[in-house]
N, C-alpha and C positions, 0 to 999 in steps of 0.2 A: 579557510581554503587550504587544501593539501599542498605541501611543498613541491610535489611532482606535477602540479597542475599546469604551471606556466609552459614548460616544454611540451606537455601533452596538447594543450590548446593550440600552440603554435603549429604542431604537427597536423592536428585535425584541420586547422584553417587551410593549410597547404593541400591536404588530401582532398578537401572539398572542392578544390579547383585544380586538381591534378591534371585534368584534361588540358589545362593551359599550356603544359609543357610537352604536348604531343609535337612531333617534328613539324616545323613550319619551314619549308624549303627557302633557302636564301639565294638560290641561283638566279642569275639575271634572266633566265628563260621565263620566269614568272611574268615579266613585263616585256617592254619593248627592247630593241637592241641598244647596247651602251657603247659609247666611244671608248671607254676605258674597260679593259678586261677585268672584271671583278670576280671572276670564277674562283681564282686562287684565294682571294681575300675572303670570300664567302665560305670556302672550304676550311680555311684556318679558323674562322669564327666558330663554325660548327664543331670543329675538333676541340677547341678550347672550352666550349660549353660542355661537351661530353667529358672532358678531363676535369671539370669543375674549377677551371681557372677563370673565374668570372671577371676579374679585373682586366686581365689580358683580352678576354672575349669582348668586354665593353669597348676597349680601345679599337679593336678590329671593326666592331659593329658601327662605331661612330664614324670611322673613315669610310666604311661601306655606305652608310646612310647618306653622308655628304655627297658621295659620288652619284648615288642613285637620285637624290633630290635634284642635283644639278643637271643630270642627263635625261632622267625619265620623268621628273616631276614628283611632287609630294604625295600625289594620290595614286601613283602607279602601284600595282599589286606587289611588285618586288620591293619597292620602297617601303610600303606599309608592313610587309612581312619582316623586313629588317628592323623597323621600329618596334614591332611586336617582340622580337627576340631581344632587343636592347632592354626593353622593360623587364624581361625575365632575368637578364644578367644583373640588372640593378636590384631587383627584388632579392635575388639570391646572395647579394652582398649586404643585405640589410638596409638598403637605401630605399625605403618604402615610399616616401613622398615622391622621389624621382621616378620610381616605377609607376606610381599612380599617374603622374603627368604623361608619361609616354603611352600608357595603355588607354588613357582617356582620349588622347589624340588618335590612336588607332580606332577606337570605338566610333569616334565622330566621323571619320572618313568612311569606315565600312558600313555604318548605319545609313549614311547618305547614299552610298553607291549600291549596297547589297540589301539593305533593310535590316531591321532589328531582329528578325527571326532567323537570319542566316547564321550557321554555325561559326563562320569566321568572325562574326560580330560578337557572338556570345562568349567565345573564348577570352578575348581581352576584357570583356565586361566582367567576367568572373575574376580576372586579375585585379580589376579596380576594387571589387569588394574585398578581396584578400589583402590588398595594400592598405585599404582603410582600416580593416581589422587589425593589421599589424601595427598601425599607428594609434591603436586604442580608440578609434573613432567608430565605436560599435553601433551607435544609432544610425550613422550615415551608411555603414556597411549593411545593416539590416534593410534600410530603404532600398539600396541597390539590389540586394538579394531578392526582395519581394517583387521588385519590378522585373527581374530576370525570371523569377518563378512563374509569373503570369504568362510570360512568353513561352517558357518551356512546357508548361502544362498545356498550352494551346497547340504547340507544335509537336511535342514528343509524347504527351500524355502523362498522367499522374504517376505511372509506375516506372517510367524511364529512370535509369541510374543518374542521368544529369539532373533531372527534376528532383530526385531524392537527395542528391548531393547538395543542391541549393537549400532544401528544407533542413538538412542536417546543419548547414552553416547558419541558417536562421536560428535554429535551436541554440547553437553556440553563441551567437550574438545576443540572444535573449538572456542566456546564462550570464554572460559577461556584464550585462546591464543590471544584474540582480533580479531579473524577472523570472524567478525559478519555477513557479507554477506554470507559466506560459511555456517556458523552455521544456519542461517535462512533457506537457501535452504534445508539443511539436515533435519531440524526439520519439515519444511512444507511437505517434502516428507514422513516422518514418519507419520504425522497426516493424510495425504491424504489416506494412506493405513489403518491405525489403526481405523479411524472413519468409513471407508467403511466396514471393515471386523469385527470389534469388537464393543462392547458397548462404548458409549461416556464416561462412567465412568471407563473404563479399566485403570489400573494404568499407563501403558505406555503412553496412550493418555494424561492423566492428567499431567504426568511428562514432556512430550514433550511440552505441552501448557505452563507450568510454565517457562521452560527455553526459549521457543520462546518469551514469554512476555518480559523477561529480555533482550533478544537479540534485539528485536524491540526497546525497550526503549533506549538501548545503541546507536542505530542509529537515535534517535530522532523521531521515529515513535510512538509517545505517544498514539494516539487514537487507533491504532491497538494493541499496548501493553495492553492498558486498556481492550479492547475487549477479548483478549486471557486470560488475568489474571482472568477476571470475569467468563469466560467460564470454566476455570480450577477450580475455587472456587466452582462454581455451581455443576460441576461433582463430585468434592471431597465430597461435602455435600450429594449428592445423593448416592454416594458409602458408606459413613458412615451410612446413614439411612438404606440402603439395608442390610449392614452387621450387623446392630443392631436388625434386625427383628428376632423374635423367630423362632426356627425351627418348621416346620409344624408337627403336631402329627398324 
């Protein structure tokens, strides 16, 4: 295994669930009225998350969560949104087991109230899979990914980026379990769809190529691995250049 593989796989695991960190409003307006004005506290927590001061954000979020549980109840939308962000703050501090616990609690509430197919249920579910992977519980993460994939294919279709992201993460989990041939098949299937439907520098495509390169190398297919790695690097460079262009006026 290449020495650069560990940080790469950690990055890909997060990219596969990047949707997790889309803004989830923390304002009390999500739920019912509160006796305590938590607006300022919610704003501080959001600002701290943006500043990447995750320990301080955790402290604010725990205080906010306590207030909302007390005044709105554990299943109020605003309370659950706060718990969701608490999981993100914990994950980004490397406290993966704690993050898993919070996200499982969010999934349980949202699945009961909204259903398994709702986007607000799928977001923290992806977080659970990522937290399991970060704890090296790869078989468990794969199981969660496959359960999510069944829902995503039914709701979004096989070509949706969320669906492809789950398949990429499954490929990564297979690789981490030493199931290299299975991982290769899964990743090639992802690439076949993503390169046909999306840009070559789409993040899911780049991530799949990166993991495929490592999978091929693990099987001694060095020439193919080099080709995939170079393609991923070129696409990443194009993406970085495109994202650095100034906005048209």
